[in-house]
C-alpha positions in Angstrom: -188.8 -27.5 -118.5 -188.4 -30.1 -121.3 -185.2 -30.6 -123.3 -186.2 -28.6 -126.4 -186.9 -25.5 -124.3 -183.7 -25.9 -122.4 -181.8 -26.1 -125.7 -183.6 -22.9 -126.8 -182.7 -21.1 -123.6 -179.1 -22.3 -124.0 -179.1 -21.0 -127.6 -180.4 -17.5 -126.4 -177.6 -17.5 -123.7 -175.0 -18.4 -126.3 -176.3 -15.7 -128.6 -176.0 -13.3 -125.7 -172.4 -14.3 -125.1 -171.6 -13.7 -128.8 -173.6 -10.5 -128.7 -171.3 -9.1 -126.0 -168.4 -9.3 -128.5 -170.4 -7.7 -131.4 -170.8 -3.9 -131.1 -174.5 -2.8 -131.1 -175.9 -6.2 -130.0 -177.4 -6.2 -126.5 -175.6 -9.3 -125.4 -176.0 -8.7 -121.7 -179.7 -8.3 -122.0 -180.0 -11.4 -124.2 -178.3 -13.4 -121.4 -180.7 -11.9 -118.8 -183.7 -12.5 -121.0 -182.8 -16.1 -121.5 -182.3 -16.6 -117.8 -185.6 -14.9 -117.1 -187.4 -17.2 -119.6 -185.9 -20.2 -117.8 -186.8 -18.9 -114.3 -190.4 -18.2 -115.4 -190.8 -21.8 -116.6 -188.8 -23.5 -113.9 -190.5 -21.7 -110.9 -188.1 -23.0 -108.3 -186.3 -21.3 -105.5 -183.0 -22.0 -107.2 -184.2 -20.5 -110.5 -185.5 -17.3 -108.8 -182.4 -16.9 -106.7 -180.2 -17.2 -109.8 -182.4 -14.7 -111.6 -182.1 -12.2 -108.8 -178.4 -12.6 -108.4 -177.8 -12.4 -112.1 -180.0 -9.3 -112.4 -177.9 -7.6 -109.6 -174.6 -8.7 -111.2 -175.5 -7.5 -114.6 -176.8 -4.2 -113.3 -173.6 -3.6 -111.4 -171.6 -4.4 -114.5 -173.6 -1.8 -116.5 -172.6 0.8 -113.8 -169.0 -0.3 -113.9 -168.9 0.0 -117.7 -170.1 3.6 -117.4 -167.4 4.3 -114.9 -164.6 3.1 -117.2 -163.0 5.8 -119.2 -164.4 5.9 -122.8 -161.8 5.4 -125.4 -162.0 5.0 -129.2 -160.1 2.4 -131.1 -158.6 4.9 -133.6 -155.9 3.3 -135.6 -156.2 0.0 -133.8 -156.8 -3.3 -135.5 -160.0 -4.1 -133.6 -161.7 -6.3 -136.2 -164.4 -9.0 -136.0 -161.6 -11.5 -136.1 -160.1 -10.0 -132.9 -163.5 -10.4 -131.2 -163.7 -14.0 -132.3 -160.3 -14.8 -131.0 -160.9 -13.0 -127.8 -164.3 -14.6 -127.2 -163.0 -18.1 -128.0 -160.0 -17.6 -125.7 -162.3 -16.4 -122.9 -164.7 -19.3 -123.4 -161.8 -21.8 -123.5 -160.2 -20.2 -120.4 -163.5 -20.3 -118.6 -163.8 -24.1 -119.3 -160.2 -25.0 -118.6 -159.8 -23.0 -115.4 -163.4 -22.3 -114.2 -164.3 -18.6 -113.7 -160.9 -17.0 -113.5 -159.6 -18.5 -116.7 -161.8 -16.2 -118.8 -159.6 -13.2 -118.1 -156.2 -14.7 -119.3 -158.1 -16.5 -122.1 -159.6 -13.3 -123.4 -156.2 -11.5 -123.3 -154.5 -14.6 -124.8 -157.1 -14.6 -127.6 -156.3 -11.0 -128.5 -152.6 -11.7 -128.3 -152.9 -14.7 -130.6 -154.8 -12.7 -133.2 -152.3 -9.9 -133.1 -149.4 -12.4 -133.2 -150.8 -14.0 -136.3 -151.4 -10.6 -137.9 -148.1 -9.0 -137.0 -145.7 -12.0 -136.7 -143.5 -10.9 -133.9 -143.9 -11.1 -130.1 -143.0 -7.5 -129.3 -145.3 -5.9 -131.8 -148.1 -8.3 -131.0 -147.8 -7.6 -127.2 -147.8 -3.8 -127.8 -150.8 -4.1 -130.0 -152.6 -6.3 -127.4 -152.0 -3.8 -124.7 -153.3 -0.9 -126.9 -156.4 -2.9 -127.8 -157.1 -3.9 -124.1 -156.7 -0.2 -123.1 -159.0 1.0 -125.8 -161.9 -1.4 -125.8 -160.8 -4.7 -124.2 -161.5 -3.8 -120.6 -165.1 -2.8 -121.2 -165.8 -5.9 -123.2 -163.9 -8.2 -120.8 -165.9 -6.9 -117.8 -169.2 -7.5 -119.6 -168.2 -10.9 -121.0 -166.9 -12.1 -117.7 -170.2 -11.3 -115.9 -172.2 -13.0 -118.7 -169.9 -16.1 -118.5 -170.5 -16.2 -114.7 -174.3 -16.1 -115.3 -174.2 -18.7 -118.0 -171.9 -20.9 -115.9 -174.3 -20.6 -112.9 -177.2 -21.5 -115.2 -175.4 -24.6 -116.5 -174.7 -25.6 -112.9 -178.3 -25.1 -111.9 -179.7 -27.1 -114.9 -177.3 -29.9 -114.3 -178.2 -30.0 -110.6 -181.9 -30.7 -111.4 
């Protein structure tokens, strides 16, 4: 696969990661479609293995999301700004402390957004806990799985 196609696949994967944070956008499926596009053009054992593993992981994540209790963010400050901060924190955490850093990065991003909005530590932490209980856990599970898939793809591409 040539460089322009790799950049397009990377763009689709990035849009998928952003799509996980935006309600109504099928971010997980964009990540999977980008990976499938790459595997169909790459046609190597590594590409197919990664596609199979990613498919299994993303299907398990869909089942796990259905098992989590549904909650509504009534009265909570879940805004697009919160999603941006949470996503940026998860991505930064994933890069700084590979794989496991996404979780504290996500929660830290939500906390930072709430701290800037509310001003104090106590109120920001209480709001962060409420946001994580209402919608954060579902988004975090899906984002973490997509980050794992994209990280594996980056590793596979750099290994070639």
